[in-house]
PLY file of the C-alpha trace (Angstrom):
ply
format ascii 1.0
element vertex 174
property float x
property float y
property float z
element edge 173
property int vertex1
property int vertex2
end_header
3.09 13.39 -2.41
0.49 12.24 -0.35
-0.09 8.02 -0.09
-2.11 5.94 1.83
-0.95 2.40 2.87
-3.77 0.08 3.40
-2.30 -2.52 5.15
0.67 -3.04 7.50
2.22 -6.29 7.70
5.09 -7.56 5.68
4.04 -6.23 1.90
2.26 -3.28 3.35
5.57 -2.22 5.67
8.17 -2.53 3.05
6.32 -0.96 0.41
5.46 1.91 3.33
9.34 2.25 3.37
10.05 2.87 0.66
7.64 5.13 -0.60
8.51 7.23 2.59
12.15 6.33 1.87
11.13 8.50 -1.12
10.53 11.84 0.73
6.57 10.66 0.32
4.02 12.06 3.16
3.49 8.56 3.54
0.08 7.04 5.95
-0.56 3.46 6.98
-4.14 2.34 8.18
-3.31 -0.49 11.24
-5.48 -1.48 13.16
-4.96 -3.14 17.24
-1.96 -4.24 17.93
-0.05 -3.87 14.77
-1.18 0.12 14.81
0.49 0.48 18.37
3.55 -0.62 16.98
3.72 1.51 14.74
2.79 4.32 16.82
5.23 3.73 19.30
8.34 2.52 17.34
7.67 3.09 13.65
8.01 0.66 10.79
11.21 -1.73 11.88
12.58 -3.60 9.41
15.55 -6.25 9.35
16.98 -6.31 5.88
18.44 -9.80 5.86
20.88 -9.84 2.88
21.86 -6.29 3.08
23.07 -7.23 7.08
21.00 -3.43 8.03
17.73 -2.29 10.36
16.06 0.75 9.21
13.41 2.55 11.29
10.66 4.67 9.73
8.07 6.91 10.99
4.84 7.38 9.28
1.47 8.49 10.61
-0.98 5.78 11.43
-4.93 5.71 11.27
-8.02 3.54 12.10
-9.77 3.81 9.51
-10.42 5.61 5.99
-13.15 8.13 6.50
-14.74 9.61 2.86
-13.46 13.06 2.70
-9.77 11.83 3.43
-8.16 11.95 0.49
-5.04 10.79 -1.34
-3.17 11.29 -4.22
-2.33 7.39 -4.00
-3.76 4.76 -1.85
-1.89 1.02 -2.35
-4.58 -1.82 -0.86
-2.07 -4.09 -0.05
-3.86 -7.02 2.00
-4.89 -10.78 1.64
-7.16 -11.37 -2.02
-9.98 -12.46 1.56
-9.71 -9.20 2.68
-10.69 -7.17 -0.05
-14.24 -7.35 0.15
-14.80 -5.73 3.18
-13.00 -3.04 2.10
-13.95 -1.90 -1.39
-17.37 -0.41 -0.03
-14.91 2.05 2.16
-12.51 2.90 -0.99
-15.68 3.17 -2.83
-17.27 6.00 -0.31
-13.92 7.58 -0.04
-12.79 10.64 -2.67
-9.49 9.55 -3.29
-9.46 8.65 -6.72
-5.69 6.64 -7.90
-5.88 3.00 -5.66
-3.53 0.36 -6.49
-4.93 -3.12 -5.71
-1.73 -5.11 -4.59
-1.24 -8.60 -3.43
-2.91 -11.86 -5.03
-6.29 -10.41 -7.14
-8.36 -13.15 -8.38
-10.88 -11.36 -9.50
-9.89 -8.00 -10.74
-12.71 -7.93 -13.27
-15.12 -7.94 -9.87
-13.25 -5.58 -7.91
-12.57 -3.22 -10.08
-16.35 -3.49 -11.47
-17.06 -2.62 -7.69
-15.40 0.34 -7.82
-16.59 2.02 -10.58
-20.36 0.55 -10.29
-20.46 1.68 -6.29
-17.82 4.82 -5.88
-19.06 8.82 -5.31
-16.28 9.48 -7.86
-14.23 8.05 -10.47
-11.38 5.83 -9.47
-8.27 4.62 -11.21
-8.13 1.22 -10.36
-4.65 -0.47 -11.06
-3.27 -3.95 -10.27
0.33 -4.56 -8.50
2.19 -7.51 -7.19
5.14 -6.85 -4.93
7.75 -8.99 -5.09
8.95 -9.93 -2.32
8.55 -11.48 0.84
8.88 -11.69 4.79
7.50 -12.15 8.05
7.03 -9.67 11.20
7.81 -10.98 14.43
5.83 -10.41 18.10
7.70 -7.03 18.60
6.05 -5.52 14.86
9.63 -5.89 13.29
9.51 -6.98 10.01
12.40 -9.01 8.85
11.92 -8.79 4.96
13.55 -10.74 1.76
13.00 -9.10 -1.57
13.51 -9.86 -4.85
15.21 -7.04 -5.94
12.41 -4.36 -4.79
10.12 -4.67 -7.44
6.04 -3.66 -7.50
4.54 -5.09 -10.89
2.04 -2.90 -12.39
-0.98 -2.74 -14.62
-4.15 -1.77 -15.37
-7.42 -4.32 -16.87
-8.25 -1.52 -19.40
-4.94 -0.84 -21.35
-2.75 1.85 -20.65
-2.18 3.68 -17.11
-3.70 6.76 -16.94
-2.08 7.42 -13.70
1.54 6.42 -14.63
3.47 9.67 -13.83
1.62 10.02 -10.70
3.27 6.33 -9.50
6.94 7.36 -11.57
6.79 10.89 -9.09
5.66 8.54 -6.40
8.99 6.06 -7.22
11.29 8.20 -8.34
13.61 8.65 -5.71
12.97 5.04 -4.58
15.89 2.20 -4.97
12.51 0.61 -6.11
10.95 -0.87 -9.36
0 1
1 2
2 3
3 4
4 5
5 6
6 7
7 8
8 9
9 10
10 11
11 12
12 13
13 14
14 15
15 16
16 17
17 18
18 19
19 20
20 21
21 22
22 23
23 24
24 25
25 26
26 27
27 28
28 29
29 30
30 31
31 32
32 33
33 34
34 35
35 36
36 37
37 38
38 39
39 40
40 41
41 42
42 43
43 44
44 45
45 46
46 47
47 48
48 49
49 50
50 51
51 52
52 53
53 54
54 55
55 56
56 57
57 58
58 59
59 60
60 61
61 62
62 63
63 64
64 65
65 66
66 67
67 68
68 69
69 70
70 71
71 72
72 73
73 74
74 75
75 76
76 77
77 78
78 79
79 80
80 81
81 82
82 83
83 84
84 85
85 86
86 87
87 88
88 89
89 90
90 91
91 92
92 93
93 94
94 95
95 96
96 97
97 98
98 99
99 100
100 101
101 102
102 103
103 104
104 105
105 106
106 107
107 108
108 109
109 110
110 111
111 112
112 113
113 114
114 115
115 116
116 117
117 118
118 119
119 120
120 121
121 122
122 123
123 124
124 125
125 126
126 127
127 128
128 129
129 130
130 131
131 132
132 133
133 134
134 135
135 136
136 137
137 138
138 139
139 140
140 141
141 142
142 143
143 144
144 145
145 146
146 147
147 148
148 149
149 150
150 151
151 152
152 153
153 154
154 155
155 156
156 157
157 158
158 159
159 160
160 161
161 162
162 163
163 164
164 165
165 166
166 167
167 168
168 169
169 170
170 171
171 172
172 173
């Protein structure tokens, strides 16, 4: 499955790691120094409780173009960063958007994507149960709560549930 993780800090990096380990074709959107670290070293994670390190190579892009097409787009960032990303997502042809993070204005974000998008969007909201920090070197120190991503939709049933299940079927991640 072709997946974009839009955002490469602690939570986005861990999500990308899990999806790569599940056999998906994962691209990470990152900029600046973080993009260079990912290109050079991959996603380096120190799994705190498991006492191990992992390294995963991913494709890295600096921006999302309107004709870039992904089966799933996970947007993992702080709430105050979403307003600058929503117009970019609306212009893109990918249909399945999962907004992960503190979504204080879920209705507003979903309405924006439905009204401004060039294609019909399936908008899902998620909250990732993990945490950690990123060292200056780019290595992530990961403390996770069982590897879990809680998902839901404002309109009830999650229409893209089979796609999500497929993306995570080989992953040790709930």
